[in-house]
C-alpha positions in Angstrom: -32.1 -92.7 31.3 -33.6 -95.1 28.6 -31.9 -98.5 28.1 -33.0 -98.7 24.0 -29.9 -99.6 21.8 -29.8 -98.4 18.3 -27.0 -98.9 15.8 -26.2 -100.0 12.4 -24.3 -103.1 11.6 -22.6 -104.4 8.3 -23.1 -107.1 6.7 -19.6 -107.8 4.9 -18.0 -110.6 3.1 -17.1 -111.5 -0.2 -19.3 -112.4 -2.8 -21.8 -115.2 -2.6 -20.9 -116.1 0.6 -24.6 -115.5 1.7 -25.4 -112.1 3.2 -28.1 -111.0 0.9 -29.6 -114.5 2.0 -28.5 -113.5 6.0 -30.3 -110.2 6.1 -33.5 -111.3 4.8 -33.7 -113.9 7.2 -32.5 -111.7 9.9 -35.7 -109.3 8.8 -37.8 -111.6 7.9 -38.6 -109.8 4.6 -37.2 -109.8 1.2 -35.2 -106.9 1.6 -31.8 -107.9 -1.0 -31.9 -109.9 -3.9 -30.7 -113.4 -3.7 -28.4 -115.4 -6.4 -25.9 -118.4 -6.7 -23.9 -116.2 -8.8 -21.2 -113.7 -7.6 -21.8 -109.1 -7.8 -25.4 -109.5 -7.1 -25.4 -107.1 -4.0 -24.7 -103.1 -5.9 -26.4 -101.0 -3.6 -26.3 -101.0 -0.1 -29.4 -101.9 1.2 -30.7 -100.8 4.8 -32.3 -102.9 6.7 -34.4 -102.5 9.6 -35.2 -104.5 12.3 -37.0 -103.2 15.6 -37.8 -105.6 18.5 -39.0 -103.7 22.1 -35.5 -102.9 23.4 -33.8 -102.4 20.3 -33.1 -100.8 16.4 -31.0 -102.5 14.4 -30.3 -100.8 11.1 -28.3 -103.7 8.5 -26.3 -103.0 5.9 -26.0 -105.3 3.3 -23.1 -104.3 1.8 -21.6 -105.1 -2.2 -18.8 -107.8 -2.0 -15.8 -107.0 -2.5 -14.7 -107.5 -6.3 -11.2 -108.4 -6.7 -9.1 -107.8 -10.0 -11.9 -106.2 -11.6 -11.0 -102.8 -13.4 -14.6 -101.1 -14.8 -15.7 -98.3 -13.1 -18.3 -100.2 -11.2 -16.8 -102.4 -9.5 -14.8 -99.9 -8.2 -17.5 -97.6 -7.3 -19.0 -100.6 -5.6 -15.3 -101.2 -3.2 -15.4 -98.0 -2.7 -19.5 -98.5 -1.4 -18.4 -101.6 0.5 -15.2 -99.7 2.3 -17.1 -96.9 3.4 -20.3 -98.7 5.2 -17.3 -100.0 7.6 -16.6 -96.3 8.4 -20.2 -95.8 9.3 -21.2 -98.7 11.0 -21.4 -99.8 15.0 -20.3 -103.2 14.3 -19.3 -105.8 11.2 -20.5 -109.1 10.9 -18.2 -110.7 8.5 -19.7 -113.7 7.1 -17.2 -116.4 5.8 -18.4 -120.2 4.1 -18.1 -123.0 6.1 -15.3 -124.7 3.9 -13.1 -121.7 2.3 -10.7 -119.2 3.3 -9.7 -117.6 0.0 -8.0 -114.4 -0.6 -10.9 -111.8 -0.3 -11.4 -112.8 3.3 -7.8 -112.1 3.9 -8.4 -108.6 2.6 -11.1 -108.0 4.0 -9.7 -109.2 7.5 -7.0 -106.4 6.9 -9.7 -103.7 6.2 -11.2 -105.1 9.8 -8.1 -105.1 11.5 -7.6 -100.8 11.1 -11.3 -100.1 11.8 -11.2 -100.1 15.7 -15.1 -101.7 15.6 -16.3 -104.8 16.9 -16.6 -107.9 14.8 -18.4 -111.0 14.8 -17.9 -113.5 12.8 -20.2 -115.8 10.8 -19.2 -119.0 9.6 -22.7 -119.6 6.8 -23.5 -122.7 5.5 -23.7 -125.1 8.1 -27.1 -126.8 7.2 -24.6 -128.0 4.3 -22.2 -129.9 6.9 -22.5 -133.3 7.6 -20.6 -133.7 10.7 -20.5 -130.2 12.9 -17.0 -130.3 14.0 -15.9 -130.3 11.0 -16.1 -126.4 11.9 -14.2 -127.3 15.1 -10.4 -126.7 12.5 -11.6 -123.8 10.8 -12.7 -121.9 13.9 -9.6 -122.4 15.6 -7.5 -121.0 12.4 -10.1 -118.3 12.1 -9.5 -117.2 15.9 -6.0 -117.0 15.4 -6.2 -114.4 12.8 -8.4 -111.4 14.8 -9.7 -110.9 18.3 -13.4 -112.0 16.9 -16.3 -110.4 19.3 -17.6 -113.7 18.7 -17.7 -116.6 16.5 -20.9 -118.1 15.6 -21.7 -120.8 13.2 -24.9 -120.4 11.5 -27.4 -121.3 8.2 -28.5 -118.0 7.0 -31.0 -120.0 4.2 -32.5 -122.0 7.2 -32.3 -119.4 9.7 -29.9 -121.5 12.5 -28.3 -120.0 15.0 -29.7 -116.4 14.0 -31.4 -116.0 17.1 -27.8 -116.1 19.1 -27.0 -113.9 16.1 -29.3 -111.2 17.1 -28.3 -111.7 20.8 -24.5 -110.8 20.2 -25.4 -108.1 17.9 -27.4 -106.5 20.8 -25.4 -106.9 23.6 -22.8 -105.1 20.9 -25.2 -102.2 19.9 -24.8 -98.2 22.0 -27.7 -97.6 24.2 -29.7 -94.9 22.1 -33.0 -93.8 20.5 -34.3 -95.3 17.4 -33.8 -93.5 14.4 -36.6 -95.2 12.1 -40.3 -95.4 13.2 -40.7 -99.3 14.1 -42.7 -100.5 11.7 -39.8 -99.7 9.2 -37.9 -102.4 7.5 -35.8 -100.5 4.4 -35.0 -96.9 3.7 -35.0 -97.9 0.0 -38.2 -96.6 -2.3 -40.7 -99.1 -4.3 -39.4 -98.5 -7.6 -36.3 -99.6 -6.3 -37.1 -102.9 -4.8 -39.4 -103.8 -7.9 -36.6 -102.9 -10.2 -33.9 -105.0 -8.3 -36.9 -108.3 -8.0 -36.6 -108.0 -11.6 -32.7 -108.3 -11.5 -32.7 -110.6 -9.6 -34.3 -113.0 -12.2 -32.4 -112.0 -14.6 -29.2 -112.5 -13.5 -30.4 -116.2 -12.7 -31.7 -117.1 -16.2 -28.4 -115.9 -17.9 -25.1 -117.1 -18.1 -21.8 -115.9 -16.2 -20.6 -113.2 -17.7 -24.0 -110.8 -19.0 -25.7 -110.5 -15.2 -23.2 -108.3 -14.3 -23.4 -105.7 -17.5 -27.1 -105.2 -16.8 -29.4 -102.9 -14.9 -33.2 -102.2 -14.5 -34.8 -98.7 -14.4 -38.5 -98.7 -13.5 -40.2 -96.0 -16.8 -43.6 -95.9 -15.2 -45.7 -97.0 -12.3 -49.1 -97.0 -12.8 -52.0 -97.8 -10.2 -55.7 -98.7 -10.5 -58.3 -100.8 -8.6 -56.4 -103.6 -7.8 -54.0 -103.6 -10.4 -50.3 -102.2 -10.6 -49.0 -101.9 -14.0 -44.9 -101.4 -14.2 -42.9 -100.4 -17.5 -39.5 -101.1 -16.7 -36.3 -101.6 -18.9 -33.7 -103.9 -18.8 -30.9 -102.2 -19.8 -27.0 -104.0 -21.4 -24.2 -102.8 -23.1 -24.8 -104.6 -26.7 -27.3 -105.4 -29.4 -25.9 -109.0 -28.8 -26.6 -108.8 -25.5 -30.3 -107.9 -26.2 -30.2 -110.3 -28.5 -30.0 -112.9 -24.8 -32.4 -110.9 -23.1 -35.2 -111.8 -25.2 -33.9 -114.9 -26.7 -35.9 -117.0 -29.1 -38.9 -115.8 -30.1 -39.1 -113.6 -26.6 -38.9 -116.4 -24.6 -36.5 -115.1 -22.2 -37.8 -112.2 -21.2 -41.3 -113.8 -21.0 -39.7 -116.0 -18.5 -38.0 -113.3 -16.6 -41.4 -110.9 -16.9 -43.1 -114.3 -15.0 -41.1 -115.2 -12.4 -40.9 -111.3 -11.9 -44.4 -110.7 -11.7 -45.5 -113.7 -9.6 -42.8 -112.4 -6.8 -44.1 -108.3 -7.3 -47.2 -109.6 -6.4 -46.6 -112.2 -3.3 -44.7 -109.3 -2.2 -46.9 -105.7 -2.7 -50.1 -108.1 -2.4 -51.3 -106.4 -5.6 -52.1 -108.0 -9.0 -49.0 -106.6 -11.6 -49.0 -106.0 -15.1 -45.5 -106.4 -15.9 -44.4 -104.5 -19.2 -40.5 -105.2 -20.1 -38.4 -103.4 -22.8 -34.6 -104.4 -23.4 -32.7 -101.1 -24.2 -29.0 -101.1 -25.1 -26.7 -98.1 -23.8 -23.2 -99.0 -24.5 -20.4 -99.9 -21.9 -22.5 -98.2 -19.2 -20.8 -100.6 -16.6 -17.9 -98.1 -17.4 -18.7 -95.0 -18.0 -19.4 -92.6 -14.8 -22.5 -90.5 -16.3 -24.4 -93.3 -17.2 -23.9 -94.8 -14.2 -25.1 -91.9 -12.2 -28.6 -91.9 -14.1 -29.0 -95.5 -13.0 -28.5 -94.4 -8.8 -24.6 -95.6 -8.6 -23.0 -92.5 -7.8 -20.2 -90.9 -5.2 -23.4 -89.9 -2.4 -22.2 -91.4 0.0 
């Protein structure tokens, strides 16, 4: 019998606890976009990590959005719940200093799953003294029978080897499902659109980032050069003005930053042509959301 292991692992938790940073560090490649702002992750990101003995498929689920009524938020909550149901193991990521209502709600969902759960306490690099974690660990361990509790820093990659070893131990035996050099199932166009969206939301105010989307119109490839035509989609003309900025300064800054990242990742020279389009109230319109890839295809 083969002693190789394969399984799906959900990286779960409330918004802005570092899930996307964690999956990028585990995969050792930029798969998920990162931002200090909540509601960044909208899609189930498949990141695949393969070693000699195991293949781990990570799902970077959207954080739960409490109190939001829009169709986009409801879609992301439904996606997060679905990811829980199909995985072999859940890594529940929490902040080293906060246990909020979102954590309580997520833990209530996990209690009904009958799946092993590893608790990862993130951002320990910001602690002056590691002993400060002990009261939090004691408190959390009384709430649920976690498979293990591991303090980590996703950003600094502290204790990620310990986390990976614990994950591997919990996975079922089975053959690999993906080629051993695979790191994600998403297309290059999706990756390009996410890089652009990351650069946009990190430059904008608190509300606008969640009303924008990026759609790739066309990608032309010639010797040594990739030309990308992309639309940044917003919900109103006033939002369009913010994206463009005075004299086009904002969209130029977004484009320059995105181009640098894309050139580093794709190892090619990039000509990035960005445009801004208005699609009124798209975050509350299921037909438009389906066109943007946020349909119930799970």
